[in-house]
C-alpha positions as CSV (number, residue, x, y, z in Angstrom):
1,M,-46.1,113.1,-78.6
2,R,-45.5,112.4,-75.0
3,W,-46.7,115.6,-74.0
4,L,-49.9,114.9,-75.7
5,F,-49.9,111.3,-73.7
6,A,-49.6,113.3,-70.5
7,G,-52.1,116.0,-71.2
8,L,-54.8,113.0,-71.8
9,L,-53.5,111.3,-68.8
10,A,-54.1,114.5,-66.5
11,L,-57.5,115.3,-68.5
12,A,-58.3,111.3,-67.2
13,W,-57.4,112.1,-63.7
14,F,-59.6,115.6,-63.0
15,I,-63.0,113.4,-64.9
16,P,-65.5,113.6,-61.6
17,T,-66.0,110.4,-60.1
18,G,-69.8,111.1,-60.5
19,A,-69.9,111.2,-63.8
20,S,-69.0,107.5,-64.0
21,A,-71.2,106.3,-61.5
22,Q,-74.1,107.4,-63.1
23,A,-73.5,105.9,-66.5
24,G,-73.3,102.7,-64.5
25,T,-75.9,103.3,-62.1
26,T,-77.5,100.0,-60.9
27,I,-80.3,101.8,-58.5
28,R,-83.4,99.9,-58.6
29,I,-86.4,99.1,-57.0
30,T,-87.2,95.2,-57.2
31,A,-90.2,95.3,-55.4
32,P,-93.4,96.3,-55.6
33,A,-94.0,96.4,-59.2
34,S,-95.9,98.6,-61.4
35,G,-99.9,97.3,-60.8
36,D,-99.4,95.5,-57.6
37,V,-102.2,96.3,-55.1
38,L,-100.5,97.2,-51.5
39,Q,-102.1,96.5,-48.0
40,G,-100.7,97.5,-44.7
41,L,-97.0,97.1,-44.3
42,V,-95.1,96.9,-47.2
43,N,-91.4,96.0,-47.7
44,V,-90.1,98.3,-50.4
45,T,-86.9,96.2,-51.5
46,G,-84.0,96.9,-53.9
47,T,-80.7,98.4,-54.5
48,S,-79.2,101.9,-54.0
49,A,-75.5,100.9,-53.6
50,V,-73.3,102.5,-56.6
51,D,-70.1,103.6,-56.6
52,G,-69.5,107.4,-54.6
53,F,-72.7,106.9,-52.7
54,F,-73.3,109.7,-50.2
55,A,-76.8,108.7,-49.2
56,S,-80.5,107.5,-50.4
57,E,-83.9,108.4,-49.8
58,L,-87.3,106.6,-50.7
59,S,-90.4,108.6,-51.3
60,F,-93.7,108.8,-52.9
61,A,-96.6,110.5,-54.4
62,Y,-99.6,110.3,-56.2
63,A,-99.9,109.1,-59.6
64,S,-102.9,111.8,-60.3
65,D,-101.1,114.7,-58.5
66,P,-99.8,117.1,-61.7
67,T,-97.2,118.9,-59.4
68,S,-95.3,116.0,-58.6
69,T,-95.0,116.8,-54.9
70,W,-93.1,113.6,-53.3
71,F,-93.4,112.8,-49.7
72,P,-90.3,111.0,-47.7
73,I,-90.9,107.2,-46.1
74,Y,-87.2,107.0,-45.3
75,S,-83.8,108.1,-45.9
76,T,-79.9,106.9,-44.5
77,D,-76.6,107.3,-45.5
78,Q,-75.8,103.1,-45.9
79,P,-76.1,101.7,-48.8
80,V,-78.2,98.8,-49.7
81,T,-77.4,96.3,-52.3
82,E,-80.8,94.0,-52.7
83,G,-81.6,94.2,-49.9
84,L,-84.8,96.2,-47.7
85,L,-84.9,100.1,-48.6
86,A,-87.6,100.3,-46.1
87,A,-91.1,99.6,-44.5
88,W,-94.1,101.8,-46.0
89,D,-97.5,101.4,-44.0
90,T,-99.8,102.4,-46.5
91,N,-102.8,102.4,-43.7
92,L,-101.1,106.5,-43.4
93,V,-101.8,107.0,-47.0
94,T,-105.4,107.1,-48.1
95,D,-106.6,104.6,-51.0
96,G,-105.9,105.1,-54.6
97,D,-102.5,105.1,-57.0
98,Y,-99.3,105.8,-56.3
99,D,-95.6,106.1,-57.7
100,L,-92.4,105.2,-55.7
101,R,-89.4,106.9,-56.2
102,L,-85.7,106.1,-54.8
103,R,-83.4,109.1,-54.9
104,V,-79.6,108.3,-54.4
105,T,-76.9,111.2,-53.9
106,L,-73.4,110.6,-54.6
107,Q,-70.4,111.8,-52.9
108,D,-70.0,114.8,-56.0
109,G,-73.6,116.0,-55.4
110,T,-74.7,113.9,-58.5
111,I,-78.4,112.6,-57.9
112,L,-79.2,109.3,-59.1
113,E,-83.5,108.0,-59.3
114,T,-85.6,105.3,-60.2
115,L,-89.2,105.3,-60.5
116,V,-92.1,102.1,-60.0
117,T,-95.0,104.2,-61.4
118,G,-99.6,102.7,-60.9
119,L,-99.3,100.9,-56.9
120,R,-102.6,100.4,-55.9
121,V,-103.6,101.2,-52.3
122,R,-106.6,99.5,-51.2
123,N,-106.7,99.2,-47.6
124,R,-110.3,100.3,-47.6
125,T,-111.9,99.8,-50.6
126,P,-112.3,96.6,-52.6
127,T,-109.5,95.8,-55.1
128,E,-110.3,95.5,-58.5
129,T,-111.0,92.4,-60.8
130,A,-109.9,91.9,-63.9
131,T,-112.1,92.5,-66.8
132,L,-112.7,89.2,-68.8
133,A,-112.4,89.7,-72.6
134,P,-116.4,89.2,-73.9
135,T,-116.7,85.6,-75.4
136,F,-117.9,85.7,-79.5
137,S,-121.8,84.9,-79.7
138,P,-122.6,84.5,-83.4
139,G,-125.3,87.3,-84.7
140,P,-127.6,86.7,-87.3
141,A,-125.1,87.5,-89.8
142,D,-122.8,84.6,-88.7
143,T,-125.5,82.1,-87.8
144,P,-125.3,79.4,-90.1
145,V,-128.2,79.0,-92.5
146,P,-129.2,75.8,-93.7
147,S,-130.0,74.7,-97.6
148,P,-133.4,74.7,-97.6
149,L,-134.0,70.9,-99.1
150,P,-136.1,70.2,-102.1
151,P,-140.0,69.6,-102.3
152,T,-141.6,65.9,-101.2
153,P,-142.7,65.3,-105.0
154,M,-146.6,64.4,-104.8
155,P,-148.0,61.4,-106.2
156,A,-150.9,62.9,-109.1
157,P,-154.4,63.1,-107.8
158,T,-156.6,59.7,-109.7
159,L,-160.0,61.3,-111.3
160,A,-162.8,59.5,-111.7
161,L,-164.4,58.7,-114.8
162,S,-167.4,61.2,-114.3
163,E,-164.2,64.0,-113.2
164,V,-162.6,62.8,-117.0
165,E,-166.2,63.7,-118.8
166,G,-166.7,66.7,-116.6
167,A,-170.5,65.8,-115.6
168,T,-171.1,68.0,-112.4
169,H,-172.3,65.2,-109.5
170,Y,-173.6,65.6,-106.6
171,P,-174.0,63.5,-103.5
172,T,-176.9,61.0,-102.8
173,P,-179.1,62.5,-100.0
174,T,-179.5,59.7,-97.0
175,P,-183.2,58.7,-96.8
176,L,-183.8,60.3,-92.7
177,P,-185.3,57.7,-90.5
178,P,-189.4,58.5,-89.4
179,N,-190.4,61.1,-87.0
180,P,-192.0,59.6,-84.4
181,A,-193.3,62.8,-83.1
182,A,-195.3,63.4,-86.5
183,V,-199.3,63.6,-86.0
184,T,-201.3,62.8,-88.5
185,P,-204.9,64.3,-90.0
186,T,-206.9,61.4,-88.7
187,E,-205.5,61.5,-85.0
188,I,-206.2,65.8,-85.6
189,Y,-209.8,64.8,-86.4
190,S,-210.0,62.8,-83.4
191,F,-208.4,64.8,-80.5
192,L,-211.0,67.7,-82.4
193,G,-214.2,65.7,-82.1
194,R,-213.5,64.4,-78.5
195,G,-212.8,68.1,-77.3
196,I,-216.0,69.2,-78.6
197,L,-218.1,66.3,-77.4
198,L,-216.0,67.2,-73.5
199,A,-217.5,70.8,-74.0
200,L,-221.3,69.5,-75.1
201,L,-221.1,67.6,-72.1
202,T,-219.8,70.4,-69.8
203,F,-222.7,72.5,-70.8
204,V,-225.2,69.7,-70.1
205,V,-224.2,69.1,-67.0
206,F,-224.2,72.7,-65.8
207,G,-228.1,73.1,-67.8
208,I,-228.7,70.5,-65.4
209,F,-227.0,71.7,-62.1
210,L,-229.0,75.0,-62.7
211,R,-232.1,73.8,-62.7
212,L,-231.9,71.7,-60.0
213,R,-231.0,74.3,-57.8
214,R,-233.8,76.9,-59.6
215,N,-236.1,74.0,-58.4
């Protein structure tokens, strides 16, 4: 039993310290956060200090890059606890979406890393605005239709006595006033006689004029 206990102690002594540091890692990037819009010089803060720390590196990559190529921003052999990891000048990169990676190398060669994804660099392009949820507009099927009101009862028509008997009646014509422009037969004959008399008188005058001219 004593030899078994001594063997366990020896095994625990030779376990690499990097394994315990990796299991209890606390490295992190506290700012910026995923989805943030970045412009100009951005302070990247977080924690890189862990047991067995040897060096750290902060780098970025294009979010849509399938090759996962990382570009270094800053590397140091000094651990940081809830402080400034690096200052990233986003003016040196094109506008787009990026990922940040903090990688810590331990003394035994173990590598720890943490990521912040979906960072939006917008130095030269306008920042997208959040899309508002569409408001509900009731359609024809959603609009309540008022119930039709019952028709207003109309009084029954009262029939005259003549209508009850079934006789056909026509309206009595209204006598028209006498026409002032009407000409009577007497006036016609008078006008005709005057015309004949005027014609005869014209012929007589004309005949006398001719006879006097010949003499």
